[in-house]
C-alpha positions in Angstrom: 0.2 0.1 -0.1 1.5 3.6 -1.2 1.4 6.2 1.0 -1.2 8.1 -0.9 -3.8 5.1 -0.3 -5.7 3.8 2.5 -5.0 5.6 6.2 -1.9 7.0 5.6 -3.9 8.9 2.7 -4.6 11.4 5.6 -0.9 12.1 6.8 -0.3 12.9 3.5 -2.5 15.6 2.7 -1.4 17.6 5.5 2.6 17.3 4.3 1.9 17.8 0.8 4.5 20.2 -1.1 2.0 23.3 -0.5 2.6 22.5 3.5 6.3 22.0 3.2 6.6 25.7 1.5 3.6 28.0 4.2 6.1 25.2 7.2 9.5 27.1 5.4 8.2 30.6 5.6 7.0 30.7 9.1 10.8 29.1 9.9 12.4 32.0 8.2 10.4 34.8 9.4 12.8 37.2 11.5 11.2 37.9 14.7 7.5 38.3 16.0 6.3 41.6 14.2 7.0 39.9 11.3 5.3 36.6 11.8 2.6 39.2 12.8 1.9 41.1 9.4 2.8 37.7 7.8 -0.3 36.0 9.8 -2.7 39.3 9.6 -2.3 38.6 5.6 -2.3 34.9 5.5 -5.5 34.4 8.0 -8.9 35.4 8.2 -9.4 37.0 11.2 -11.7 33.9 12.3 -9.9 31.4 11.1 -6.6 33.7 13.3 -9.2 33.4 16.5 -9.9 29.6 15.6 -6.2 28.8 15.7 -5.6 31.0 19.2 -8.6 28.7 20.5 -7.2 25.5 19.9 -4.1 27.0 21.2 -5.6 28.0 24.5 -8.1 25.4 24.9 -4.7 22.8 24.8 -2.8 24.3 27.2 -5.8 24.8 29.2 -5.5 20.9 28.9 -2.6 20.2 29.9 -3.6 22.5 32.3 -6.2 19.2 33.2 -8.4 22.5 32.9 -12.5 20.6 32.6 -13.8 21.0 29.1 -16.8 22.8 30.4 -14.4 25.9 31.5 -12.7 25.2 28.2 -15.8 25.1 25.6 -17.0 28.2 27.9 -13.5 30.6 27.3 -13.0 28.9 24.2 -16.5 28.5 22.3 -15.4 25.4 20.5 -17.6 22.0 20.8 -16.4 19.2 23.4 -15.6 17.6 20.1 -12.9 20.0 18.9 -12.3 20.0 22.8 -11.9 16.0 22.5 -9.5 16.2 19.1 -7.4 18.1 20.7 -7.3 15.7 23.9 -6.3 13.0 22.0 -3.2 14.8 19.7 -1.9 15.7 23.4 -1.8 12.6 24.0 -1.2 11.0 20.5 1.2 13.6 18.9 4.3 15.7 19.8 3.2 18.9 18.2 1.7 20.5 21.4 3.4 18.6 24.2 6.7 20.2 22.7 5.7 23.4 22.0 4.0 23.5 26.1 6.8 22.6 27.1 8.9 24.9 25.1 6.4 27.9 26.4 6.4 26.8 29.7 10.9 27.5 29.4 10.5 30.7 27.5 8.2 32.1 30.5 10.3 31.1 32.7 13.1 32.2 31.0 11.2 36.0 31.0 9.9 35.8 34.6 13.6 35.3 35.7 14.7 38.2 33.7 11.9 40.8 34.8 13.0 39.4 38.5 16.9 40.4 37.6 16.2 43.4 36.1 14.1 45.3 39.0 
């Protein structure tokens, strides 16, 4: 069975040549300001809100927040939250970035304390 057949076809569509090109461009962004401008042009405000809500939900799930509170704060359905939860448990994307954010956040807090 080839990668484009059966159960592997879903994986293939996410990592098409166009997706890889987009990932490469995102990785080449120089700073936060350039990223903000790029995403503002790339995504509608609804798409940006959906992406940021997914990220927020993943972090809330990581912190063991109940689905009901996540639903209330994000407006997401329990089905979408369950999908994010499944990715959080089975994948490595959310987990690695949440850990990275916590490390960076901790470093930024330390830098602030030193400056005071």
